[in-house]
N, C-alpha and C positions, 0 to 999 in steps of 0.2 A: 242575360240568359241564364246566369247561375242562381238567380233569385227565385225562390219558391215560397209558397205559403201553405200553412197547415192549420187545421182546426183541431184544437185539443178538446177532448170531451170524454165523458164516461163511456165505457164499452156498451152500456145499455142504450145510450142515445145514438144509435147508428144512423138515424135519419139525418143527423147534422151533416154527415159526410156528403149527402146529396144536395146540400144547399148550392144553388147556382149563383155563386159570387163572381162578378166580373171585375177583377182587380187589375188596374192598368198602371204602369209606370213609364212615363215618356212614350205614351202610345204603344207600349208593348204589353201584351197580356201576361200576367204572372200565373205560372202553372200551380195547380193544386196537387199536393202530394200527401200520402198517408204516412210516409216515413222519409227521413232525410239524415244524411251524415253531416253533423255540425261540429267542427273542431275535433274530429276524430271520434265523436260519440254519436251513435245512431239513435235518433229520436223517432218515436212513432206517436200517432195522434192520441193514444191512450196512455202514454208514458208507462207502458208495460215492460219496456226494456227487452222484449223478446228479440227484436231485430239486432240489438247490440250484442246480446248474449250469443246469438247464432253466429254473428260475424266474429266475435271474440273467440268463440269455441273453435271455429274453422281455422283461425290464425294460430291458436295454441296447439291445435292438432297438427298443423304443419311443422311447428317447432319441435313437437314431440317426435315427429317422423325424422327430422334432421338429427336429433339426439340419438335416435335408434340407429341411424345409418353410420354415424361416426363413433358409436359406442366402443367398438372393438379396436379402433385405431387411435383413440385419444385417451389420455389419462383423466382420472376423475376431476382433477382440479380444472382442466380445460372445459370439461363437460359442465361443471358447476358454473363457470363463467358464461358459457353459452346459455344456460338456464336463466341466469340473472339478467343477461342482456336481451334475450329474445323471448323469454317466457314471462318472467315476473314483471318486467318493465311494461309489457302490454296488459298484464293482469291488474296492475295497480293504476293504470292510466284512467283518470276520471272516476275512480272507484267510489268516491264520496257521493257521486250522483246515482250510480246504478248498483252499488254494492249490496243494497238491501234485497235485491232480486237474484242474488247468486243462486245458481241451480246445480243439480247433481252432476251435470256434464262437466262443468268447470272444475268442480271438486275432484272428479275422477281423472280428468286430464292432468291436474297437478300431481296427483298421486302417481300416475303413470310416468310423468316426466321425472319425478324424484327417484323412482325406482331405477329408471334408465341411467341417469347421470351418476347415481350411487352404485351402479352395476350390481343391483340386488335382484333377487328372484322376482318373477312376474307377480307372485302373490304375497310378497313380503309385506309385513306391516310397515306403514310409513311413519308412524309416531316416533319410533327411535331414530329413524333416518332424519326426520325434520329437526330433532333435537341436536343431532351431531352436526348437521350442516346449517343450523340456525335458519330453518325455513319456516315461515309463518303460513298458516292456512288462509284461504281467501277471506273467511269471516273475520279472522284476527287482523288481517291487513286492512279490511274495511273499518273495523272498530278503531284501530290505531290512527288511521287517516282522519277519522272524525274527531278523535281526541286532539290531534294536532291542530285542526281547524278551530276547535273550541278553545284551545289554549291561546291561539293567536287572537281569537275574538275577545276573550276575557282580558287579555293584556294589550288590547287596542293596537294590534299589529296587522289588522286587515284593512283593505281599502275603505275609504270614508263612506262609500255608499252602503256598506253593510249595516251601518247604524240606522238606516231608514227602513230596513226590512221589517216585515210584520212581527217576527219573533222577538225583536228588540223593544217593542212597544209594551208598556205596562197595561195589563188588563186584569179583570177580576176572575178570569177562568182559572180553574185549578191546574196546578202543575204536577207532573209526575214526580214522585219522590225519588230523586236520583242523587248519587254522590260521585264526586270526581276525586281521584287520588290526589292528596295534597302535594305530594312530591312533584307530580306532573305539572300542576298549576304554578309551582315555584320555579319551574324551568328545567327540571331534571328530565333528560330525554332518554337515557339508557335504562328504561324501566322494563322489567320482565312482565309485561302486561299480556295476559292471555284471556280472551273473552271479557274485556273490560266492560263496565256499565257505560252506556252512551248517554251523556247528559242531553236532555231535550228541553229547549226553551220554547214555550208556546206563547 
């Protein structure tokens, strides 16, 4: 009863959604859905990530509300821990999948949360606050997460099935000219990376 099926397609090919597919398992019909929550990540038939961003935004908004309610009765250190455990943990979950689609709402919610736990004014600039509390912006979190995966890939620390994926096969198509910080590939993890270049293997 928990099994569903989805047809992935370009947004322009909407007629695919109306295909009448009769999929059965053990004489039980499998429901067709346009979106589905899979391992905590909301997938939709276009891989637009809109459903996931909406769900994530609602969750982050609730956490921001919690921070605002306890702001006056808790010290900044406690509020910072609440931010890390209830806000940033959800923000970084699965970010290598959907991070390229980060929208303005997610960015604004993070700024609001940082101002609250830092007990700053509602219109205070968040750049200095992020430096003080070592908070990375959503895009930086996405970039660093990708670099970590790439480091593991280059050093053969990923599951064996990664080696059979298309990007690992040699082909004659041109590659984007990218560079990876040598220190990162050598295993140094405490790098002050801000907006790093993401290596792309095609």
